VOBA-1610 file (N, C-alpha, C; in pm, whole numbers, padded with zeros to 5 digits, always signed):
BEGIN
Unk-05879-00388+05614Unk-05868-00458+05485Unk-05919-00367+05373Unk-05841-00357+05267Unk-05874-00269+05156Unk-05991-00325+05076Unk-06091-00240+05047Unk-06205-00290+04971Unk-06168-00306+04824Unk-06239-00393+04750Unk-06205-00425+04611Unk-06203-00301+04520Unk-06295-00206+04543Unk-06302-00088+04458Unk-06175-00004+04473Unk-06130+00016+04595Unk-06008+00093+04619Unk-05887+00022+04559Unk-05885-00111+04574Unk-05776-00190+04516Unk-05774-00177+04365Unk-05894-00178+04304Unk-05906-00165+04159Unk-05855-00028+04113Unk-05891+00077+04186Unk-05846+00212+04152Unk-05694+00223+04160Unk-05635+00160+04262Unk-05490+00163+04277Unk-05421+00091+04161Unk-05481-00019+04116Unk-05424-00093+04003Unk-05428-00010+03875Unk-05537+00063+03855Unk-05547+00150+03737Unk-05441+00260+03742Unk-05421+00317+03861Unk-05322+00424+03877Unk-05180+00372+03860Unk-05160+00243+03888Unk-05027+00184+03881Unk-04984+00158+03736Unk-05077+00160+03644Unk-05046+00131+03504Unk-04991+00255+03435Unk-04884+00237+03363Unk-04825+00347+03284Unk-04897+00350+03149Unk-05008+00423+03144Unk-05091+00424+03023Unk-05020+00488+02904Unk-04923+00575+02929Unk-04852+00642+02819Unk-04770+00544+02737Unk-04723+00437+02796Unk-04651+00334+02720Unk-04741+00217+02685Unk-04842+00190+02771Unk-04928+00074+02747Unk-05018+00093+02625Unk-05077+00212+02609Unk-05167+00235+02496Unk-05094+00229+02361Unk-04976+00291+02346Unk-04902+00273+02221Unk-04864+00127+02195Unk-04831+00056+02303Unk-04796-00085+02288Unk-04915-00166+02238Unk-05034-00138+02292Unk-05156-00206+02245Unk-05182-00176+02097Unk-05157-00052+02058Unk-05175-00015+01917Unk-05077-00093+01828Unk-04952-00105+01871Unk-04853-00180+01794Unk-04893-00327+01783Unk-04949-00383+01890Unk-04995-00522+01887Unk-05104-00540+01783Unk-05195-00444+01775Unk-05303-00451+01676Unk-05247-00444+01534Unk-05145-00363+01515Unk-05081-00355+01383Unk-05016-00488+01345Unk-04955-00554+01443Unk-04894-00685+01418Unk-04997-00787+01373Unk-05117-00783+01434Unk-05223-00876+01395Unk-05277-00845+01256Unk-05289-00718+01225Unk-05365-00676+01106Unk-05283-00668+00978Unk-05152-00647+00990Unk-05075-00620+00868Unk-05078-00736+00769Unk-05052-00858+00818Unk-05044-00973+00726Unk-05177-00999+00656Unk-05291-01009+00727Unk-05417-01031+00655Unk-05454-00915+00564Unk-05421-00791+00604Unk-05452-00676+00519Unk-05367-00680+00391Unk-05238-00710+00406Unk-05150-00720+00289Unk-05195-00830+00195Unk-05250-00937+00251Unk-05301-01047+00168Unk-05432-01008+00101Unk-05520-00943+00176Unk-05654-00911+00125Unk-05650-00813+00008Unk-05559-00714+00013Unk-05557-00614-00093Unk-05508-00672-00225Unk-05455-00794-00222Unk-05411-00858-00346Unk-05521-00941-00411Unk-05634-00959-00340Unk-05746-01038-00391Unk-05851-00944-00449Unk-05887-00964-00574Unk-05978-00872-00642Unk-06118-00871-00581Unk-06159-00984-00524Unk-06296-00994-00470Unk-06307-00946-00325Unk-06200-00891-00270Unk-06199-00847-00131Unk-06301-00735-00107Unk-06377-00749+00002Unk-06472-00645+00042Unk-06449-00617+00191Unk-06415-00493+00223Unk-06395-00455+00362Unk-06530-00410+00418Unk-06604-00506+00477Unk-06740-00481+00523Unk-06741-00418+00662Unk-06863-00381+00705Unk-06880-00322+00838Unk-06848-00420+00950Unk-06845-00550+00920Unk-06813-00648+01022Unk-06671-00630+01074Unk-06585-00569+00993Unk-06448-00545+01037Unk-06442-00444+01151Unk-06544-00357+01162Unk-06547-00263+01274Unk-06560-00337+01407Unk-06646-00440+01407Unk-06662-00521+01529Unk-06535-00598+01560Unk-06470-00649+01455Unk-06344-00720+01476Unk-06238-00624+01527Unk-06240-00500+01477Unk-06146-00398+01523Unk-06167-00369+01672Unk-06292-00357+01715Unk-06322-00334+01857Unk-06277-00452+01941Unk-06297-00573+01888Unk-06251-00695+01956Unk-06099-00690+01973Unk-06028-00648+01867Unk-05882-00638+01873Unk-05837-00541+01982Unk-05906-00428+01992Unk-05870-00329+02094Unk-05877-00392+02233Unk-05983-00467+02258Unk-06002-00529+02390Unk-05892-00631+02419Unk-05863-00717+02321Unk-05761-00820+02342Unk-05624-00757+02360Unk-05593-00655+02279Unk-05463-00589+02288Unk-05446-00521+02425Unk-05550-00452+02471Unk-05543-00387+02602Unk-05523-00490+02713Unk-05600-00597+02708Unk-05590-00700+02812Unk-05451-00763+02813Unk-05400-00799+02695Unk-05268-00861+02688Unk-05159-00766+02737Unk-05168-00639+02695Unk-05068-00541+02738Unk-05070-00522+02888Unk-05189-00519+02948Unk-05201-00502+03094Unk-05144-00624+03166Unk-05178-00743+03118Unk-05132-00866+03183Unk-04980-00874+03183Unk-04919-00847+03068Unk-04773-00855+03060Unk-04707-00742+03140Unk-04770-00626+03141Unk-04713-00514+03215Unk-04721-00535+03365Unk-04834-00585+03411Unk-04855-00602+03555Unk-04812-00739+03606Unk-04781-00829+03513Unk-04738-00964+03550Unk-04839-01037+03638Unk-04965-01029+03597Unk-05071-01103+03664Unk-05125-01033+03788Unk-05241-01079+03831Unk-05300-01027+03953Unk-05368-00893+03938Unk-05389-00845+03814Unk-05452-00715+03793Unk-05596-00733+03747Unk-05688-00677+03823Unk-05830-00687+03787Unk-05863-00605+03663Unk-05777-00510+03628Unk-05807-00420+03515Unk-05811-00493+03381Unk-05741-00606+03370Unk-05743-00679+03243Unk-05874-00755+03223Unk-05946-00779+03333Unk-06070-00857+03323Unk-06176-00781+03242Unk-06179-00649+03257Unk-06281-00568+03188Unk-06271-00579+03036Unk-06154-00551+02974Unk-06147-00568+02829Unk-06167-00712+02784Unk-06129-00808+02868Unk-06151-00949+02830Unk-06301-00980+02824Unk-06376-00932+02923Unk-06521-00954+02923Unk-06588-00885+02804Unk-06543-00764+02771Unk-06599-00693+02656Unk-06566-00766+02526Unk-06446-00825+02518Unk-06410-00901+02398Unk-06501-01022+02381Unk-06541-01085+02493Unk-06638-01195+02486Unk-06768-01146+02424Unk-06813-01029+02465Unk-06938-00974+02413Unk-06929-00948+02263Unk-06816-00896+02218Unk-06799-00874+02074Unk-06795-01006+01998Unk-06733-01108+02058Unk-06724-01238+01991Unk-06861-01303+01972Unk-06954-01275+02065Unk-07087-01336+02054Unk-07191-01238+02001Unk-07144-01123+01951Unk-07238-01018+01909Unk-07309-01046+01778Unk-07262-01146+01703Unk-07331-01182+01580Unk-07264-01135+01453Unk-07153-01061+01463Unk-07090-01011+01340Unk-07024-01123+01261Unk-07010-01243+01322Unk-06955-01357+01249Unk-07062-01434+01172Unk-07188-01393+01189Unk-07300-01449+01111Unk-07309-01601+01121Unk-07297-01651+01242Unk-07317-01793+01265Unk-07202-01883+01227Unk-07085-01827+01192Unk-06969-01909+01157Unk-06907-01965+01285Unk-06936-02093+01312Unk-06893-02155+01437Unk-06742-02161+01447Unk-06675-02187+01336Unk-06529-02197+01335Unk-06464-02066+01381Unk-06506-01954+01322Unk-06450-01825+01361Unk-06492-01787+01503Unk-06614-01825+01541Unk-06662-01797+01676Unk-06571-01862+01780Unk-06537-01989+01758Unk-06448-02060+01850Unk-06308-01997+01849Unk-06259-01963+01729Unk-06127-01901+01718Unk-06118-01772+01799Unk-06223-01692+01795Unk-06219-01564+01865Unk-06250-01577+02014Unk-06307-01689+02054Unk-06328-01711+02198Unk-06202-01761+02267Unk-06115-01828+02192Unk-05996-01889+02253Unk-05899-01786+02312Unk-05866-01676+02240Unk-05770-01580+02298Unk-05814-01521+02433Unk-05940-01471+02447Unk-05976-01419+02579Unk-05980-01526+02687Unk-06019-01649+02649Unk-06018-01759+02747Unk-05876-01787+02794Unk-05785-01793+02699Unk-05645-01820+02734Unk-05588-01707+02819Unk-05613-01583+02779Unk-05559-01469+02854Unk-05617-01461+02995Unk-05744-01499+03009Unk-05806-01500+03142Unk-05737-01603+03232Unk-05716-01724+03179Unk-05647-01828+03256Unk-05502-01787+03281Unk-05440-01726+03180Unk-05302-01679+03193Unk-05291-01574+03304Unk-05390-01487+03312Unk-05394-01384+03417Unk-05399-01448+03556Unk-05479-01551+03568Unk-05501-01614+03699Unk-05386-01707+03739Unk-05323-01770+03640Unk-05217-01867+03669Unk-05092-01833+03588Unk-05047-01709+03601Unk-04941-01655+03516Unk-04816-01742+03516Unk-04765-01774+03633Unk-04636-01842+03642Unk-04642-01985+03589Unk-04760-02047+03592Unk-04773-02181+03538Unk-04766-02182+03385Unk-04788-02066+03323Unk-04788-02058+03178Unk-04660-01996+03122Unk-04572-01949+03208Unk-04447-01889+03161Unk-04343-01997+03137Unk-04362-02067+03027Unk-04275-02177+02986Unk-04287-02193+02834Unk-04205-02277+02771Unk-04210-02292+02625Unk-04348-02331+02572Unk-04421-02417+02646Unk-04554-02458+02600Unk-04650-02339+02602Unk-04647-02261+02709Unk-04732-02143+02717Unk-04700-02045+02607Unk-04572-02029+02575Unk-04531-01940+02466Unk-04585-01988+02332Unk-04574-02119+02306Unk-04622-02174+02180Unk-04773-02160+02165Unk-04847-02188+02273Unk-04993-02174+02268Unk-05031-02029+02243Unk-04964-01936+02310Unk-04991-01794+02288Unk-04964-01756+02143Unk-04851-01800+02090Unk-04817-01769+01951Unk-04919-01824+01853Unk-04964-01947+01876Unk-05065-02009+01788Unk-05196-01931+01792Unk-05240-01894+01911Unk-05367-01822+01923Unk-05360-01684+01859Unk-05248-01614+01879Unk-05235-01481+01820Unk-05222-01488+01667Unk-05167-01597+01617Unk-05148-01612+01473Unk-05275-01658+01402Unk-05351-01744+01468Unk-05464-01808+01400Unk-05600-01748+01434Unk-05606-01653+01527Unk-05737-01598+01563Unk-05771-01476+01479Unk-05717-01362+01514Unk-05750-01237+01445Unk-05705-01236+01299Unk-05582-01278+01264Unk-05544-01280+01122Unk-05636-01366+01036Unk-05677-01481+01088Unk-05767-01569+01012Unk-05906-01508+01001Unk-05957-01453+01112Unk-06089-01390+01109Unk-06091-01270+01015Unk-05988-01188+01020Unk-05977-01071+00931Unk-05982-01114+00786Unk-05906-01217+00753Unk-05900-01265+00614Unk-06034-01322+00570Unk-06097-01404+00654Unk-06223-01466+00615Unk-06333-01363+00598Unk-06338-01264+00686Unk-06442-01162+00678Unk-06427-01077+00552Unk-06303-01047+00514Unk-06279-00958+00399Unk-06271-01033+00266Unk-06210-01151+00267Unk-06190-01226+00143Unk-06300-01329+00119Unk-06365-01374+00228Unk-06475-01469+00225Unk-06432-01614+00203Unk-06301-01641+00208Unk-06256-01780+00200Unk-06118-01790+00264Unk-06080-01912+00296Unk-05947-01940+00348Unk-05883-02049+00263Unk-05756-02036+00239Unk-05684-02136+00161Unk-05567-02189+00243Unk-05527-02313+00212Unk-05413-02371+00281Unk-05286-02292+00253Unk-05275-02234+00134Unk-05157-02155+00100Unk-05145-02034+00193Unk-05260-01973+00225Unk-05257-01858+00317Unk-05218-01902+00457Unk-05275-02014+00503Unk-05243-02062+00638Unk-05095-02097+00649Unk-05038-02153+00543Unk-04895-02186+00545Unk-04810-02059+00550Unk-04860-01951+00490Unk-04788-01824+00494Unk-04781-01767+00635Unk-04869-01815+00723Unk-04872-01765+00861Unk-04765-01829+00950Unk-04696-01932+00899Unk-04594-01999+00980Unk-04483-01902+01021Unk-04429-01819+00928Unk-04330-01720+00973Unk-04386-01625+01078Unk-04515-01589+01065Unk-04576-01501+01164Unk-04580-01568+01301Unk-04611-01696+01304Unk-04610-01772+01431Unk-04472-01766+01495Unk-04369-01787+01415Unk-04233-01786+01470Unk-04192-01646+01514Unk-04242-01542+01445Unk-04214-01405+01488Unk-04273-01381+01626Unk-04395-01429+01648Unk-04457-01415+01781Unk-04375-01487+01887Unk-04338-01611+01859Unk-04263-01689+01958Unk-04128-01625+01987Unk-04061-01573+01884Unk-03928-01515+01901Unk-03933-01389+01987Unk-04027-01300+01957Unk-04028-01170+02025Unk-04101-01173+02161Unk-04183-01276+02184Unk-04249-01285+02315Unk-04176-01378+02410Unk-04071-01443+02362Unk-03995-01534+02448Unk-03943-01465+02574Unk-03891-01339+02567Unk-03844-01276+02692Unk-03952-01260+02798Unk-04079-01246+02754Unk-04187-01227+02851Unk-04235-01360+02909Unk-04210-01469+02837Unk-04253-01600+02886Unk-04139-01678+02952Unk-04016-01650+02913Unk-03904-01735+02957Unk-03796-01657+03030Unk-03833-01543+03086Unk-03733-01456+03149Unk-03661-01525+03265Unk-03731-01616+03335Unk-03671-01684+03450Unk-03615-01821+03416Unk-03621-01858+03290Unk-03572-01989+03247Unk-03423-01981+03216Unk-03340-02060+03284Unk-03195-02054+03257Unk-03160-02095+03114Unk-03254-02162+03046Unk-03229-02204+02907Unk-03267-02096+02806Unk-03305-01977+02855Unk-03354-01872+02766Unk-03259-01841+02650Unk-03128-01818+02674Unk-03039-01787+02561Unk-03041-01895+02453Unk-03041-02021+02497Unk-03041-02131+02401Unk-03174-02139+02326Unk-03285-02125+02399Unk-03417-02133+02335Unk-03437-02017+02239Unk-03398-01896+02281Unk-03414-01779+02196Unk-03329-01792+02069Unk-03208-01847+02084Unk-03123-01869+01967Unk-03186-01970+01872Unk-03242-02079+01928Unk-03308-02180+01845Unk-03429-02123+01773Unk-03508-02042+01845Unk-03625-01978+01783Unk-03582-01884+01670Unk-03471-01814+01690Unk-03420-01724+01587Unk-03381-01798+01461Unk-03315-01912+01477Unk-03274-01993+01361Unk-03397-02046+01287Unk-03494-02098+01362Unk-03616-02150+01298Unk-03692-02038+01228Unk-03697-01920+01292Unk-03764-01805+01231Unk-03700-01769+01098Unk-03568-01761+01093Unk-03501-01727+00968Unk-03527-01832+00861Unk-03528-01959+00900Unk-03556-02067+00803Unk-03697-02054+00746Unk-03794-02022+00831Unk-03931-02005+00781Unk-03945-01879+00696Unk-03868-01775+00729Unk-03870-01653+00650Unk-03818-01678+00509Unk-03727-01773+00495Unk-03670-01804+00363Unk-03770-01873+00272Unk-03888-01911+00325Unk-03995-01964+00239Unk-04067-01852+00166Unk-04043-01727+00209Unk-04101-01612+00142Unk-04017-01574+00020Unk-04074-01501-00076Unk-03994-01457-00193Unk-03872-01377-00148Unk-03757-01412-00203Unk-03633-01344-00166Unk-03627-01206-00232Unk-03623-01103-00150Unk-03608-00966-00198Unk-03543-00882-00090Unk-03517-00756-00121Unk-03441-00671-00030Unk-03506-00659+00108Unk-03639-00645+00110Unk-03708-00629+00239Unk-03694-00754+00326Unk-03695-00871+00263Unk-03679-00995+00339Unk-03538-01003+00398Unk-03439-00964+00321Unk-03301-00964+00372Unk-03287-00866+00489Unk-03355-00753+00479Unk-03356-00657+00591Unk-03423-00718+00714Unk-03531-00794+00691Unk-03600-00859+00802Unk-03510-00961+00871Unk-03435-01037+00793Unk-03342-01135+00850Unk-03234-01064+00931Unk-03181-00954+00875Unk-03081-00876+00948Unk-03138-00821+01078Unk-03266-00780+01076Unk-03331-00727+01196Unk-03349-00836+01301Unk-03379-00958+01257Unk-03392-01069+01352Unk-03258-01095+01422Unk-03150-01094+01344Unk-03017-01116+01402Unk-02982-01005+01500Unk-03012-00879+01462Unk-02989-00766+01552Unk-03076-00778+01677Unk-03202-00819+01659Unk-03295-00833+01771Unk-03245-00939+01869Unk-03194-01050+01814Unk-03141-01156+01901Unk-03026-01100+01985Unk-02938-01022+01923Unk-02825-00964+01994Unk-02874-00869+02104Unk-02975-00787+02071Unk-03029-00692+02168Unk-03101-00763+02282Unk-03180-00864+02249Unk-03258-00935+02351Unk-03168-01012+02447Unk-03053-01058+02398Unk-02960-01129+02485Unk-02894-01035+02585Unk-02885-00909+02549Unk-02813-00812+02632Unk-02902-00719+02712Unk-03032-00722+02684Unk-03124-00638+02760Unk-03181-00717+02876Unk-03209-00648+02983Unk-03268-00713+03100Unk-03412-00750+03069Unk-03448-00877+03092Unk-03585-00921+03068Unk-03677-00849+03165Unk-03759-00761+03113Unk-03845-00679+03197Unk-03978-00659+03127Unk-04090-00683+03195Unk-04221-00664+03132Unk-04240-00524+03076Unk-04174-00424+03138Unk-04190-00287+03093Unk-04116-00259+02962Unk-04036-00357+02916Unk-03970-00346+02785Unk-04061-00398+02674Unk-04184-00430+02706Unk-04273-00494+02610Unk-04291-00411+02484Unk-04301-00279+02497Unk-04321-00195+02380Unk-04200-00204+02287Unk-04081-00224+02343Unk-03960-00241+02263Unk-03967-00372+02184Unk-04009-00479+02251Unk-04023-00608+02183Unk-04129-00599+02072Unk-04241-00533+02102Unk-04351-00526+02007Unk-04313-00442+01885Unk-04237-00336+01905Unk-04193-00253+01792Unk-04101-00333+01700Unk-04008-00407+01758Unk-03921-00493+01677Unk-04002-00598+01603Unk-04103-00653+01671Unk-04190-00754+01607Unk-04263-00694+01488Unk-04318-00575+01505Unk-04393-00511+01396Unk-04302-00483+01276Unk-04184-00431+01300Unk-04091-00402+01190Unk-04053-00531+01117Unk-04028-00637+01192Unk-03994-00766+01130Unk-04111-00820+01049Unk-04232-00806+01101Unk-04352-00854+01030Unk-04371-00778+00899Unk-04360-00646+00904Unk-04380-00565+00784Unk-04276-00600+00678Unk-04151-00609+00717Unk-04043-00639+00621Unk-04056-00780+00563Unk-04101-00874+00647Unk-04114-01014+00601Unk-04227-01029+00502Unk-04339-00962+00527Unk-04458-00980+00444Unk-04483-00860+00353Unk-04381-00782+00326Unk-04395-00665+00239Unk-04440-00708+00099Unk-04540-00638+00046Unk-04593-00674-00088Unk-04559-00567-00191
//
């Protein structure tokens, strides 16, 4: 019987770090672009040292998520960054803000459960919960730490971001669902409708065109966890074009 340490080493060797690390970086960009674009428009914004801790937290969550999707569950390697993310969440950089503390604890908790019960979460509900957590955790924490307040107008602006997450992560959650083409098409339509709540300009029209192209590509590409970097790159481009300031 193989000992746990040897099994752990084999799992590390099985990971294609050359594609996984860039993918984790792209995921971090997807989280950070919208709150950063919002923060630079506020005159009272202060980028404090607390953002360094949030940045380290992001690295851990991005690595864990990338490993889980790449390995499709059962990999002990994702547990390490998840545990470190817990430590950053309780490290005190939130200065006793219980709301943000809970928000930042939810993603690692969800990813840990997702790791252990992967197939039970690969459904529309699991996709929606993932999208909500990715939209409301780091983007909200980034904004509150830098701007020092949250407004309903900002939270409403995150609705297109939520739909971008659901649209581009659908292949990873619904690859075995025979309803995938229909669900992905419905998500695409809803995404475009929410994007139209943004100011109409050339970049937004490009984003809508990219969503239509992405839908065409996703329908014709084989649903494969190793295509995750392709999905994430399309997601980042759509996010930047949608929220361009």
